C-alpha positions, 0 to 999 in steps of 0.5 A: 471475498477478495479485498483490496487496499488502495494507497495514494502515496506522496514520497517526501524522502526518497532514500527512506522510502526505498528502505520501506519498499524493501521491508513491506513486500514480505509482510504483505505476502505473509498475509496472503497479499499481493501487489496488483499495482505498484507505482507506474504511470498514472493518467487522470481520466476525469476530475483533477486527481493526479496521485504521484504514486499509487499502489493496489494490494489484493488480499484473500479477504478483509480480515487478512488485509486488516491483520496485515495492516495491524501486524507486528511484521508490517509495523517496522515498514509502516513506521518508515512509510509514516516517516517518509511519505504522506499516505491516503489508504482505504480498504475495499471489498471486491467481488 
């Protein structure tokens, strides 16, 4: 069953975040993941939530998503992201 990683990102250091954006994609692909949403304009349809940046990743299953998040391939990118951005991230199984 496919699994999705949904991420709300508040960039605090744009220059460092650009480096993160170069490092992350190969690690995602290595675990069978792909971007479904990567930034782009957001519109609030209900409530007051207005993320400044939103990303959705799709993985073949939750195990692959967790393996990517914990992987040595993603570790350098993760460290950069944690340094330059505030992040809310969830893993959800799909249908």
